[in-house]
FIGU-75618 format. One record per residue: residue in one letter; x, y, z of N, C-alpha, C, CB in turn. Coordinates in steps of 0.001 Angstrom, whole numbers, padded with zeros to 6 digits, always signed. Glycine has a CB too. Example, Ala and Ser with C-alpha at 12.3 -4.5 7.8 and 13.67 -1.06 7.14 Angstrom:
2
A+013190-005690+007800+012300-004500+007800+013200-003300+007800+011308-004473+009046
S+012850-002250+007080+013670-001060+007140+012900+000030+007870+014084-000598+005725
END
This chain:
265
M-011208+102666-012792-010405+101867-011850-009067+102560-011602-010177+100419-012396
S-008621+102551-010341-007383+103233-009973-006165+102383-010327-007379+103565-008477
C-005073+103068-010699-003815+102373-011015-003183+101864-009724-002826+103318-011776
C-002795+100591-009720-002228+099991-008507-000826+100508-008221-002198+098476-008633
L-000197+101212-009189+001126+101765-008970+001065+103239-008580+001973+101591-010213
C+000116+103960-009149-000032+105364-008776-000515+105501-007332-001007+106068-009728
E-001391+104586-006912-001926+104617-005556-001411+103390-004822-003490+104662-005555
L-000530+103605-003878+000107+102510-003166-000810+101993-002065+001452+102955-002580
R-001707+101082-002428-002572+100442-001439-002820+099006-001869-003917+101213-001275
H-003411+098201-000968-003602+096781-001248-004724+096573-002259-003906+096017+000046
Y-004495+095651-003177-005500+095265-004160-005696+093764-004097-005091+095708-005588
D-006925+093324-004361-007184+091884-004443-006439+091298-005630-008701+091598-004561
D-006260+089986-005636-005429+089324-006630-005830+089642-008065-005478+087849-006419
Y-007118+089842-008326-007559+089997-009711-008019+091425-010016-008686+089019-010009
D-007643+092377-009137-008079+093754-009337-006952+094672-009776-008691+094283-008076
Y-005838+094114-010246-004720+094959-010643-005040+095707-011932-003452+094121-010817
Y-004687+096993-011935-004820+097812-013139-003640+098762-013185-006178+098594-013161
V-003015+098893-014348-001881+099786-014531-002260+100819-015576-000596+099003-014949
C-002122+102081-015232-002471+103148-016170-001447+103224-017296-002565+104502-015441
S-001764+103928-018352-000885+103997-019514+000444+104665-019188-001569+104740-020640
S+000436+105664-018293+001679+106344-017934+002635+105399-017228+001390+107554-017048
C+002130+104645-016251+002974+103692-015536+003421+102573-016462+002231+103114-014326
Y+002531+102158-017370+002882+101108-018318+004042+101550-019211+001664+100730-019172
E+003980+102770-019738+005050+103283-020580+006340+103452-019773+004636+104618-021214
G+006212+103899-018519+007392+104028-017673+008060+102683-017417+007019+104674-016356
A+007236+101659-017176+007779+100315-016956+008487+099817-018204+006661+099334-016553
K+007909+100075-019367+008550+099661-020623+009902+100335-020786+007651+099990-021826
S+009992+101612-020397+011259+102342-020519+012341+101717-019647+011067+103814-020138
I+011967+101337-018424+012939+100718-017521+013378+099363-018059+012346+100564-016108
I+012440+098570-018558+012789+097246-019110+013712+097406-020312+011509+096459-019519
L+013405+098366-021187+014273+098616-022337+015666+099020-021882+013675+099704-023237
F+015731+099846-020838+017026+100294-020344+017830+099131-019764+016842+101383-019289
T+017175+098291-018974+017892+097175-018346+018338+096137-019367+017013+096513-017293
N+017653+096045-020488+018031+095075-021526+019058+095609-022509+016811+094640-022284
L+019413+096876-022356+020434+097443-023242+021781+096779-023002+020549+098962-023033
P+022599+096607-024052+023992+096203-023819+024670+097216-022918+024766+096064-025156
K+025584+096726-022076+026217+097593-021080+026884+098811-021716+027244+096805-020283
K+027509+098608-022882+028241+099705-023511+027318+100819-023990+029054+099184-024674
N+026014+100483-024180+025082+101477-024689+024371+102232-023577+024070+100819-025580
K+024577+101789-022315+023907+102455-021215+024692+103691-020803+023735+101501-020025
S+024023+104737-020519+024684+105973-020076+023682+106810-019313+025267+106774-021281
T+024173+107475-018314+023283+108346-017545+022813+109523-018380+023982+108848-016284
N+023478+109778-019504+023082+110887-020370+022272+110408-021574+024316+111645-020846
N+021926+109133-021607+021203+108579-022736+019725+108903-022570+021432+107048-022855
D+019233+109828-023370+017844+110256-023237+016875+109417-024037+017713+111675-023647
S+017394+108551-024913+016505+107831-025804+015641+106825-025062+017302+107133-026871
F+016073+106413-023838+015288+105460-023076+014806+106052-021760+016095+104211-022817
S+014829+107368-021655+014237+107998-020488+012729+107934-020630+014725+109467-020324
P+011993+107761-019511+010548+107697-019623+009997+108947-020273+009919+107496-018262
S+009065+108764-021181+008497+109891-021902+007321+110477-021150+008070+109471-023296
I+007050+109960-019980+005919+110441-019191+006453+111111-017939+004946+109280-018829
S+005560+111674-017169+005977+112433-016002+005753+111669-014704+005242+113745-015955
N+005497+110376-014795+005261+109597-013586+006507+109610-012717+004859+108150-013932
K+006433+110224-011550+007617+110465-010726+008224+109173-010198+007266+111375-009567
R+007378+108199-009909+007921+106974-009325+008840+106256-010297+006794+106047-008897
F+008430+106167-011544+009252+105462-012520+010476+106266-012918+008436+105133-013747
V+010334+107578-012978+011502+108418-013264+012524+108264-012146+011091+109909-013426
K+012044+108282-010912+012932+108118-009763+013586+106742-009772+012160+108327-008456
A+012797+105699-010117+013348+104338-010155+014430+104214-011215+012238+103315-010422
L+014207+104840-012369+015199+104773-013431+016485+105489-013033+014640+105373-014715
K+016351+106640-012393+017545+107357-011924+018303+106531-010891+017155+108721-011326
W+017549+105856-010015+018183+105011-008991+018966+103876-009643+017123+104436-008023
M+018365+103265-010685+019045+102174-011385+020335+102661-012035+018122+101561-012445
K+020282+103835-012633+021485+104388-013253+022555+104663-012204+021153+105674-014020
L+022123+105161-011035+023074+105433-009955+023727+104142-009466+022373+106146-008788
Q+022930+103067-009335+023487+101785-008888+024494+101234-009897+022361+100764-008661
E+024194+101438-011183+025125+100958-012206+026448+101718-012126+024508+101105-013613
E+026371+103005-011847+027596+103787-011696+028398+103321-010481+027264+105279-011569
K+027689+102949-009402+028364+102447-008204+029068+101121-008494+027356+102272-007051
I+028393+100254-009238+028996+098966-009598+030235+099188-010461+027975+098071-010343
K+030127+100120-011400+031259+100432-012265+032433+100953-011439+030854+101464-013332
L+032133+101801-010453+033181+102345-009588+033840+101243-008759+032601+103424-008664
E+033035+100288-008280+033587+099165-007511+034497+098309-008384+032452+098300-006923
D+034087+098088-009640+034929+097324-010572+036270+098023-010784+034209+097137-011927
E+036220+099346-010952+037455+100110-011134+038321+100052-009875+037134+101573-011492
K+037660+100067-008715+038392+099988-007448+039118+098645-007333+037428+100183-006252
M+038418+097553-007697+039034+096229-007624+040205+096125-008589+038001+095138-007926
T+040057+096697-009771+041163+096702-010730+042350+097478-010176+040713+097307-012070
Y+042060+098591-009521+043114+099417-008921+043851+098640-007824+042514+100723-008341
L+043085+097967-006959+043690+097228-005854+044449+095990-006319+042624+096824-004866
S+044115+095488-007511+044817+094310-008019+046283+094614-008304+044137+093793-009284
G+046646+095897-008263+048052+096269-008441+048956+095664-007388+048195+097765-008420
F+048423+095407-006174+049210+094748-005140+049621+093353-005602+048416+094668-003821
A+048651+092617-006158+048945+091263-006632+049963+091295-007767+047657+090563-007096
T+049875+092312-008616+050841+092460-009703+052245+092711-009153+050425+093607-010637
A+052317+093506-008084+053620+093788-007465+054258+092516-006924+053467+094817-006337
L+053431+091608-006401+053958+090327-005916+054383+089442-007083+052906+089599-005055
K+053524+089343-008073+053796+088457-009207+055036+088887-009974+052601+088421-010145
D+055178+090186-010197+056302+090713-010985+057505+091107-010120+055844+091919-011789
Q+057383+090887-008801+058476+091176-007866+058962+092626-007991+059644+090211-008108
I+058010+093545-007939+058322+094968-008081+058803+095531-006744+057083+095756-008589
H+060047+095941-006679+060630+096568-005489+060405+095736-004224+060043+097959-005297
T+060570+094444-004314+060450+093598-003125+061627+093856-002181+060391+092096-003523
D+061384+093670-000883+062439+093963+000086+062501+092955+001234+062239+095344+000645
I+061852+091801+001041+061918+090753+002050+061713+089398+001369+060854+090985+003168
Q+062265+088365+001954+062087+087009+001441+061258+086222+002459+063475+086311+001171
V+060257+085483+001965+059400+084686+002844+059568+083224+002474+057901+085122+002735
M+059898+082404+003464+060194+080995+003205+059222+080103+003968+061648+080662+003597
A+058824+079006+003326+057986+078004+003976+058856+077053+004794+057157+077220+002930
G+058219+076094+005435+058955+075183+006286+059479+073955+005601+058118+074775+007388
D+059330+073873+004268+059771+072670+003549+061051+072899+002748+058671+072194+002618
N+061755+074002+003053+063063+074296+002433+062998+074549+000933+064008+073160+002690
E+061824+074896+000437+061705+075341-000951+062240+076768-001054+060222+075261-001446
P+062545+077240-002274+063092+078599-002419+062153+079648-001832+063358+078911-003897
P+062691+080698-001222+061849+081763-000644+061132+082555-001732+062702+082715+000216
I+060081+083251-001316+059283+084073-002233+059519+085544-001893+057753+083712-002140
P+059950+086361-002859+060139+087793-002595+058803+088475-002307+060832+088474-003791
A+058799+089343-001304+057563+090033-000913+057902+091447-000432+056808+089236+000203
H+056918+092094+000225+057064+093490+000622+056811+093637+002117+056103+094390-000179
R+057785+094177+002825+057696+094334+004278+056468+095155+004680+058968+094998+004817
G+056255+096259+003959+055161+097151+004315+053814+096457+004273+055145+098340+003396
L+053565+095661+003247+052280+094985+003135+052131+093937+004227+052130+094340+001756
F+053195+093194+004509+053143+092206+005591+052807+092878+006923+054486+091451+005698
A+053469+093993+007203+053237+094701+008462+051818+095244+008541+054239+095840+008622
M+051276+095638+007394+049934+096207+007354+048850+095142+007561+049714+096920+006027
R+049097+093927+007088+048086+092878+007150+048015+092176+008501+048352+091868+006084
S+049072+092237+009291+049115+091462+010530+049997+092149+011562+049624+090039+010261
T+049472+092306+012777+050280+092894+013844+051429+091964+014237+049404+093202+015069
I+051213+090653+014093+052281+089695+014398+053429+089871+013408+051745+088235+014357
F+053102+089962+012123+054145+090206+011119+054831+091541+011378+053549+090181+009695
C+054040+092545+011757+054610+093867+012027+055632+093784+013156+053498+094878+012385
N+055300+093053+014220+056217+092907+015346+057468+092117+014946+055509+092217+016517
M+057265+091083+014104+058409+090305+013631+059372+091190+012847+057940+089127+012759
L+058813+092030+011988+059656+092871+011131+060264+094046+011890+058848+093388+009954
D+059691+094367+013028+060249+095437+013864+061341+094936+014808+059143+096090+014672
S+061513+093624+014855+062530+093077+015750+063922+093475+015248+062404+091526+015851
D+064881+093471+016142+066234+093933+015816+066859+093160+014668+067120+093828+017028
E+066588+091841+014592+067226+091042+013543+066657+091304+012161+067093+089584+013863
C+065433+091884+012110+064815+092145+010803+064912+093604+010380+063365+091731+010829
K+065278+094475+011301+065243+095905+010983+066292+096313+009955+065436+096711+012242
A+067497+095885+010147+068599+096443+009366+068726+095885+007955+069869+096213+010086
P+068968+094575+007785+069326+094091+006447+068163+094096+005468+069878+092701+006544
A+068473+094488+004237+067474+094408+003173+067341+092951+002737+067863+095321+001962
N+066138+092606+002231+065851+091251+001773+066109+090200+002859+066686+090937+000546
Q+065815+090572+004103+065876+089622+005206+064858+088505+004956+065606+090332+006571
T+065176+087283+005351+064272+086149+005170+063547+085849+006467+065041+084907+004686
I+062222+085732+006375+061441+085238+007506+060829+083904+007101+060333+086267+007937
T+060689+083011+008057+060205+081659+007780+058882+081420+008493+061246+080606+008212
L+057931+080861+007758+056650+080439+008336+056658+078915+008334+055404+081023+007526
P+057172+078293+009395+057498+076861+009382+056292+075937+009281+058258+076519+010611
E+055099+076422+009643+053919+075552+009629+053322+075382+008234+052865+076105+010561
L+053823+076144+007253+053288+076090+005890+054280+075443+004945+052933+077492+005394
N+053747+074701+003954+054605+074266+002856+054574+075340+001767+054146+072875+002291
H+055307+075120+000677+055465+076167-000328+054125+076528-000985+056469+075721-001395
E+053314+075532-001313+052015+075802-001940+051108+076588-001007+051334+074493-002349
E+051104+076204+000256+050277+076908+001239+050756+078342+001426+050292+076168+002583
L+052072+078533+001411+052621+079891+001521+052204+080740+000324+054159+079847+001630
E+052249+080162-000862+051817+080895-002053+050354+081321-001925+052013+080034-003317
A+049508+080426-001404+048090+080758-001227+047916+081865-000194+047291+079513-000804
L+048695+081808+000881+048629+082858+001903+049038+084207+001318+049531+082504+003102
L+050129+084232+000569+050577+085490-000033+049539+086022-001020+051929+085296-000741
E+048951+085133-001778+047924+085560-002733+046776+086252-002004+047394+084354-003542
F+046405+085707-000854+045321+086335-000098+045755+087672+000493+044843+085405+001015
L+046953+087720+001042+047431+088962+001642+047488+090099+000620+048809+088749+002259
Y+047808+089769-000612+047966+090796-001646+046664+091124-002376+048999+090350-002647
S+045745+090166-002454+044541+090402-003261+043236+090313-002474+044496+089419-004387
G+043285+089759-001261+042064+089616-000472+041204+088452-000886+041265+090854-000558
S+041755+087549-001697+040976+086401-002157+041913+085284-002584+040040+086798-003323
V+041348+084090-002701+042081+082923-003188+041130+082146-004093+042616+082023-001997
P+041581+081665-005260+040703+080863-006118+040092+079690-005348+041481+080342-007337
K+038883+079331-005706+038125+078337-004956+038862+077018-004820+036798+078102-005613
E+039498+076555-005902+040182+075260-005831+041356+075296-004853+040675+074845-007219
K+042055+076420-004796+043152+076564-003834+042617+076630-002406+043982+077822-004146
M+041515+077364-002227+040948+077478-000888+040465+076129-000380+039801+078480-000880
E+039823+075358-001231+039356+074028-000825+040527+073135-000416+038564+073367-001965
K+041630+073269-001117+042793+072414-000853+043545+072837+000407+043740+072437-002046
H+043632+074153+000655+044520+074645+001715+043783+075332+002862+045517+075601+001129
V+042462+075210+002926+041705+075976+003907+042138+075688+005340+040237+075688+003756
C+042446+074433+005649+042828+074090+007028+044145+074763+007412+042952+072559+007190
S+045117+074722+006518+046402+075364+006799+046261+076874+006865+047431+074985+005737
L+045428+077432+005989+045268+078883+005957+044559+079412+007198+044500+079293+004718
V+043553+078697+007679+042842+079190+008862+043735+079124+010099+041554+078378+009094
L+044580+078106+010187+045513+078028+011314+046560+079138+011236+046201+076653+011343
A+047014+079444+010017+047959+080557+009838+047288+081885+010167+048507+080583+008391
A+046022+082026+009760+045291+083259+010050+045129+083459+011549+043919+083240+009373
Y+044908+082366+012275+044779+082440+013735+046127+082765+014371+044227+081112+014303
K+047176+082088+013931+048502+082286+014532+049019+083699+014303+049497+081277+013966
Y+048823+084222+013087+049388+085527+012744+048362+086665+012843+049962+085481+011342
E+047190+086345+013381+046150+087350+013623+045795+088137+012360+046603+088310+014713
I+045197+087405+011424+044722+088003+010168+043206+087809+010135+045425+087348+008891
P+042424+088712+010740+040983+088500+010940+040198+088244+009652+040399+089691+011632
F+040509+088990+008597+039744+088819+007359+039950+087428+006765+040141+089886+006336
L+041155+086916+006845+041417+085566+006365+040721+084537+007251+042927+085296+006318
Q+040669+084786+008553+039935+083892+009447+038473+083794+009018+040035+084383+010907
K+037858+084937+008753+036451+084953+008344+036269+084291+006991+035921+086386+008300
F+037177+084542+006090+037131+083954+004746+037169+082428+004845+038314+084473+003876
C+038078+081916+005660+038210+080464+005826+036992+079875+006547+039497+080131+006608
E+036490+080615+007534+035298+080149+008259+034125+079954+007305+034914+081149+009370
N+033906+080918+006420+032808+080804+005448+033004+079604+004531+032698+082086+004612
E+034241+079364+004127+034532+078214+003265+034238+076907+003994+036001+078245+002800
M+034658+076792+005249+034454+075557+005998+032979+075320+006306+035254+075592+007292
L+032259+076375+006638+030824+076228+006891+030084+075805+005627+030238+077538+007427
G+030526+076324+004501+029868+075982+003242+030166+074576+002754+030268+076954+002193
S+031237+073977+003264+031625+072635+002799+031489+071574+003885+033055+072655+002293
L+030806+071900+004970+030676+070996+006112+029955+069714+005703+029922+071686+007266
N+030570+068562+005982+029942+067276+005673+030438+066206+006644+030236+066859+004210
L+029933+064987+006482+030253+063916+007420+031735+063565+007429+029447+062688+007089
S+032413+063745+006319+033809+063321+006229+034785+064344+006811+034164+063051+004789
N+034391+065628+006887+035339+066635+007368+034925+067294+008680+035516+067692+006326
V+033766+066940+009213+033214+067659+010355+034089+067550+011607+031831+067141+010658
L+034694+066389+011843+035532+066234+013032+036800+067070+012919+035891+064759+013246
N+037370+067121+011719+038558+067938+011503+038246+069422+011703+039118+067700+010096
I+037083+069845+011203+036689+071244+011352+036395+071573+012816+035459+071551+010482
L+035802+070630+013547+035575+070854+014979+036901+071034+015709+034785+069681+015595
E+037876+070225+015367+039200+070327+015990+039843+071680+015683+040114+069183+015503
I+039715+072122+014425+040270+073427+014029+039566+074562+014753+040152+073626+012509
S+038238+074478+014845+037481+075540+015522+037878+075655+016985+035975+075279+015411
D+038193+074517+017598+038633+074528+018995+040029+075139+019118+038626+073099+019573
T+040923+074762+018222+042286+075312+018232+042273+076824+018037+043139+074651+017138
C+041426+077284+017130+041374+078712+016794+040415+079498+017690+040965+078884+015345
N+039782+078801+018611+038840+079456+019524+037755+080215+018756+039590+080417+020459
N+037250+079576+017686+036212+080176+016860+034852+079661+017339+036439+079851+015344
K+034154+080465+018139+032921+080017+018788+031810+079730+017785+032450+081059+019782
N+031658+080592+016793+030589+080388+015811+030806+079106+015017+030504+081585+014859
L+032029+078889+014560+032344+077690+013787+032172+076443+014657+033784+077766+013226
K+032601+076526+015897+032507+075371+016796+031051+075026+017098+033263+075648+018105
E+030240+076037+017354+028829+075805+017663+028097+075190+016476+028152+077112+018073
T+028351+075732+015298+027705+075204+014091+028136+073764+013825+028036+076085+012875
T+029416+073487+014023+029938+072144+013791+029374+071151+014797+031461+072147+013860
L+029288+071543+016072+028711+070665+017096+027251+070361+016797+028838+071304+018484
N+026514+071356+016363+025110+071138+016005+024985+070142+014856+024442+072466+015623
F+025878+070250+013885+025876+069318+012754+026158+067893+013248+026928+069744+011690
I+027119+067757+014157+027463+066438+014696+026283+065841+015458+028696+066534+015617
V+025625+066658+016263+024478+066171+017046+023372+065681+016128+023940+067278+017974
R+023148+066390+015028+022091+065977+014086+022446+064685+013354+021832+067087+013064
N+023742+064376+013281+024192+063182+012546+025065+062293+013443+024980+063594+011270
V+024717+062240+014716+025618+061652+015705+025909+060177+015444+025034+061811+017083
E+024931+059411+015016+025162+057970+014814+026168+057716+013702+023844+057257+014489
E+025975+058387+012566+026912+058193+011444+028332+058609+011833+026450+059000+010208
I+028456+059686+012614+029776+060214+012942+030467+059379+014020+029661+061664+013400
V+029737+059009+015059+030329+058235+016147+030791+056860+015678+029334+058084+017284
F+030103+056290+014695+030485+054970+014197+031322+055050+012913+029238+054135+013946
S+031806+056242+012587+032656+056387+011403+034068+055894+011718+032689+057866+010924
P+034851+055514+010700+036183+054922+010919+037143+055815+011700+036804+054588+009595
G+037054+057130+011549+038036+058006+012173+037663+058519+013553+038276+059151+011299
F+036484+058124+014056+036039+058724+015318+036874+058273+016516+034583+058383+015563
D+037272+057014+016569+038046+056528+017715+039360+057295+017856+038327+055023+017573
D+040061+057482+016751+041305+058248+016795+041051+059685+017229+041993+058228+015430
F+039968+060266+016695+039612+061637+017081+039349+061730+018585+038371+062111+016296
A+038602+060765+019134+038247+060789+020554+039478+060629+021440+037233+059687+020867
L+040405+059781+021022+041633+059603+021798+042500+060861+021775+042428+058414+021261
K+042531+061522+020632+043347+062718+020480+042706+063933+021149+043583+063002+019008
N+041374+063958+021170+040656+065137+021676+039592+064715+022690+040002+065924+020509
P+039992+064232+023861+039001+063759+024840+038027+064852+025282+039711+063200+026056
H+038495+066103+025363+037605+067185+025785+036520+067453+024741+038410+068463+026045
L+036858+067315+023453+035851+067495+022409+034881+066316+022381+036524+067662+021038
N+035382+065121+022653+034515+063950+022757+033486+064157+023871+035352+062674+023020
T+033938+064729+024997+033028+065031+026102+031982+066056+025684+033810+065544+027315
E+032404+067081+024939+031457+068095+024480+030414+067512+023542+032194+069226+023790
I+030832+066600+022676+029881+065943+021771+028859+065143+022571+030622+065021+020773
T+029342+064399+023576+028455+063593+024412+027443+064475+025137+029268+062776+025426
R+027902+065553+025734+027007+066459+026460+025992+067114+025531+027815+067533+027182
A+026466+067544+024361+025551+068177+023402+024490+067198+022921+026330+068730+022204
S+024865+065940+022735+023909+064920+022293+022870+064638+023376+024643+063622+021918
I+023324+064534+024619+022395+064293+025731+021426+065453+025879+023164+064077+027047
T+021947+066678+025802+021090+067866+025894+020057+067887+024780+021933+069140+025845
N+020485+067540+023590+019567+067516+022445+018476+066470+022636+020336+067239+021148
N+018853+065298+023161+017863+064224+023401+016838+064664+024441+018567+062919+023869
K+017279+065356+025477+016370+065843+026503+015375+066831+025923+017146+066486+027641
K+015870+067730+025076+014988+068720+024454+013948+068041+023562+015811+069730+023633
R+014373+067002+022845+013444+066294+021970+012365+065580+022775+014197+065293+021096
K+012747+065004+023924+011770+064311+024775+010768+065310+025352+012486+063546+025919
I+011285+066474+025767+010376+067503+026301+009428+067998+025221+011174+068687+026882
G+009986+068171+024013+009164+068621+022894+008103+067615+022502+010029+068917+021709
A+008447+066308+022623+007480+065258+022276+006354+065193+023290+008172+063898+022184
END
């Protein structure tokens, strides 16, 4: 009987056979993957396949290469975390950033702000910001906690989940206003992942403000699928009065959906 791994062709469910060479090669890979991380090494010959089966030797080399790539990515992330350390320890800061609630400003770095956003870059290039060191800029739409979350993202590219859940609405509006595309995408993923009956109208309003077509389309589809619960929810009347154009879009989307269902039936 032919080995189902040596000869790459279809076999019936009960006709599988693995030759001894492939079996030993598979055992070598399993032993390697179960090794503690500290014991794995591309130069470790003790778990190299003892057979000459090229497929398993190639697979093992590929696995070792992927592990090296993961290790390199970990080192890269550690290296980049130095930006966050510079913010936390206030290393050579040269600008003050203040929220709109009159809390104390947060020391930051002009260069990083300019690099993360063209709007910030233009603000810092203005005549009033060019000359004096430690000039203060104010982001009036954010409170102090929201500003801290924004800075954390600008410096590290991420925000802890609990902070993101709490401040996602403020952060996505700031990302739209100051043109920070990566933060916009980050917030969009968070909102899509947490979409429910209680927050869907707020997210629809945000998607409209930020002109986010994907978020708006997904949110409208969710509303159409749950239209009765949402239209008769306590906050819908206020939402409709505040956003008549979105109320119209919901109505049109619901009618279109009903027509499609009737045609399908």
